[in-house]
C-alpha positions in Angstrom: 63.5 93.5 47.0 62.0 92.8 50.4 64.1 93.1 53.6 63.4 92.1 57.2 65.2 94.4 59.7 65.8 93.6 63.3 68.3 94.3 66.1 69.2 93.6 69.7 69.5 97.2 70.8 65.6 97.6 70.8 63.0 99.2 68.6 64.4 102.8 69.6 67.9 101.9 68.5 69.6 104.6 66.4 71.3 102.1 64.2 68.0 100.3 63.4 66.5 103.5 62.0 69.6 104.6 60.2 69.5 101.2 58.3 65.8 101.5 57.7 66.3 104.9 56.1 69.2 103.8 53.9 67.3 100.7 52.7 64.2 102.8 51.8 66.3 105.4 50.0 67.6 102.8 47.8 64.1 101.5 47.0 63.9 98.5 49.2 60.6 97.3 50.9 61.4 97.2 54.6 59.5 95.5 57.4 60.9 96.0 60.9 60.5 93.3 63.8 62.7 94.4 66.7 62.6 93.9 70.6 60.8 96.4 72.8 63.9 96.6 75.1 67.7 96.1 75.0 68.5 92.4 74.3 72.3 92.3 74.1 73.9 89.1 74.9 70.8 87.0 74.2 72.7 85.0 71.5 70.1 82.7 69.8 67.8 82.4 72.8 64.1 81.7 72.2 61.4 82.5 74.7 59.5 79.1 75.0 58.2 79.2 78.6 56.1 82.5 78.5 53.8 84.5 76.2 55.4 87.2 74.2 53.6 90.5 73.9 53.8 92.2 70.5 52.3 95.4 69.0 52.5 97.6 66.0 55.1 100.4 66.4 53.8 103.8 65.4 55.9 104.9 62.4 54.3 106.4 59.2 57.2 105.3 56.9 57.5 101.7 57.8 55.7 98.6 58.8 57.2 98.0 62.2 56.4 95.5 64.9 57.9 95.3 68.4 58.2 92.3 70.7 58.7 91.7 74.3 61.1 89.0 73.6 64.7 88.2 72.3 65.9 89.1 68.9 65.4 85.6 67.7 61.8 85.7 68.9 61.2 88.7 66.7 62.5 87.1 63.5 61.0 83.7 64.1 57.5 84.9 65.1 57.4 87.4 62.3 58.5 84.9 59.6 56.5 81.9 60.9 53.5 83.4 62.6 52.6 86.7 61.0 53.4 86.6 57.3 53.7 84.4 54.3 55.8 87.0 52.4 59.2 86.0 51.0 62.1 88.1 52.0 65.3 88.6 50.0 67.5 89.3 53.0 67.5 89.7 56.9 69.6 92.4 58.4 70.2 92.7 62.1 71.7 95.9 63.3 73.2 98.3 63.3 74.5 97.3 66.7 76.0 99.9 68.8 79.1 98.1 69.8 81.4 95.5 68.0 80.5 91.7 67.8 83.9 90.2 67.2 85.8 87.0 67.9 84.2 84.7 70.5 81.8 87.4 71.5 79.9 86.4 68.4 78.7 83.3 70.3 76.9 85.6 72.8 75.6 88.2 70.4 71.9 88.9 70.1 72.6 90.7 66.8 74.2 87.6 65.3 71.6 85.3 67.0 68.7 87.3 65.1 70.7 87.0 61.7 71.2 83.3 62.4 67.5 82.8 62.6 67.1 84.4 59.1 69.8 82.2 57.9 68.0 79.0 59.3 65.0 80.2 57.3 67.2 80.0 54.2 67.4 83.7 53.7 70.6 85.6 53.1 71.3 87.3 56.4 73.6 90.1 57.7 74.6 90.9 61.3 76.0 94.5 61.3 77.9 96.1 64.2 79.8 99.3 64.7 82.5 99.9 67.3 80.8 101.9 70.1 83.6 104.5 69.9 83.6 104.7 66.1 83.9 108.0 64.3 81.8 106.5 61.5 78.2 107.6 61.7 75.3 105.2 61.8 74.1 106.6 58.4 77.5 106.0 56.7 77.6 102.4 58.1 74.1 101.9 56.8 74.8 103.2 53.4 77.9 101.1 53.0 76.1 98.1 54.3 73.4 98.5 51.7 75.9 98.8 48.9 77.7 95.7 50.2 74.4 93.7 50.4 73.5 94.7 46.8 76.9 93.5 45.6 76.7 90.2 47.3 73.1 89.5 46.3 73.9 90.2 42.8 76.2 87.2 42.6 74.4 84.8 44.9 71.0 84.4 46.5 72.0 81.2 48.3 71.5 81.3 52.1 74.5 82.7 53.9 75.3 84.6 57.1 77.8 87.4 57.2 79.0 89.0 60.5 80.1 92.5 59.5 81.9 94.9 61.8 82.9 98.4 61.2 86.2 99.9 62.7 86.6 103.1 64.9 87.6 104.7 61.6 88.4 103.8 58.0 92.0 103.0 57.3 92.1 104.9 54.0 89.2 107.3 54.6 86.7 104.9 52.9 85.3 101.5 53.5 87.6 98.7 52.5 86.4 95.1 53.2 88.4 92.1 54.5 87.2 88.4 54.7 88.1 87.2 58.1 87.9 84.4 60.6 86.8 84.7 64.2 89.6 85.7 66.6 89.5 84.8 70.3 88.6 87.2 73.1 88.3 86.7 76.9 87.7 89.1 79.7 89.7 90.0 82.8 87.8 90.5 86.0 84.6 89.4 84.2 82.6 89.2 87.4 81.8 91.6 90.2 79.6 90.8 93.2 77.8 92.8 95.8 75.3 92.3 98.7 72.5 94.8 99.1 71.2 96.2 102.4 68.7 93.3 102.7 71.4 90.7 102.4 70.6 89.7 98.9 73.7 88.7 96.8 74.3 89.7 93.2 76.9 89.2 90.3 77.4 91.4 87.4 79.1 90.2 84.2 81.6 92.6 82.7 85.3 93.1 82.6 88.1 94.4 80.4 88.5 92.6 77.0 91.6 90.6 76.5 92.3 89.5 72.9 94.0 86.1 72.9 94.0 85.7 69.1 94.1 88.9 67.1 96.4 87.7 64.4 96.4 88.7 60.7 93.3 87.1 59.2 91.1 87.5 62.2 88.2 89.9 62.5 89.9 91.7 65.4 93.0 92.3 63.3 91.0 93.6 60.4 89.0 96.2 62.5 92.2 97.3 64.4 93.7 98.0 61.0 90.7 100.2 59.8 89.0 97.5 57.6 85.4 96.4 57.7 85.5 92.9 58.7 83.3 90.3 57.1 83.2 86.8 58.9 81.1 84.1 57.0 79.3 82.1 59.7 77.8 78.5 59.4 75.2 77.0 61.7 77.1 73.7 61.5 79.3 73.5 64.6 80.3 69.9 64.4 84.0 69.1 64.9 84.6 66.9 61.8 88.1 65.9 62.9 86.7 64.6 66.2 84.1 62.7 64.3 86.8 61.0 62.4 88.7 60.2 65.6 85.5 58.9 67.2 84.9 56.5 64.3 88.4 55.3 64.7 88.0 54.6 68.4 84.6 52.9 67.8 86.1 50.5 65.4 88.9 49.6 67.8 
């Protein structure tokens, strides 16, 4: 089986290479297409107004390419502009930090996996809590086993957002199917003015979980489960469509 591997932490990301090794050890054919630099928070952004530098990344064990662009750029350019190979799956990660709740919308890790899904390829976005006791190698091995299990029952396109907790509840990986929770941030903006009078904002803040109820991804990882949230690219509000049709008929 052939796997396209990417991330948003950049070509030097520890999680990327842990996943590459785990896939190779299980006999998968791996191609890497990853950003040159950190690209967190880029969501599904595409660089359409500039040229994107790319080059072969020197690694004797893998075909690896790196791009001066977003995670989505990496997947899209490689699949559409550099190869006619067919891939069995796209994996984005392992991200060093969780991608949970409404943070999913901003995530470059999820954005890259979404691009795989839009190419009708089963896709996985994989993240680990930044304070996790679980090693990248363990996350990679568990993810590969999970992927093999899922692909053995379906090859239809899908996108699974997978998050590993700080530690396993029962000392081993247990999976939970989840929905997105809701997260906001307190004091999300700080500002400053430099010595030359230029003004700056920085986005940050402390996470505030508004919906972390049972059944959410937040609840699952807080309980020590590996959260799996299936994601669709269809964001239409079907109830609102029905209401609009009612209004238009009036």
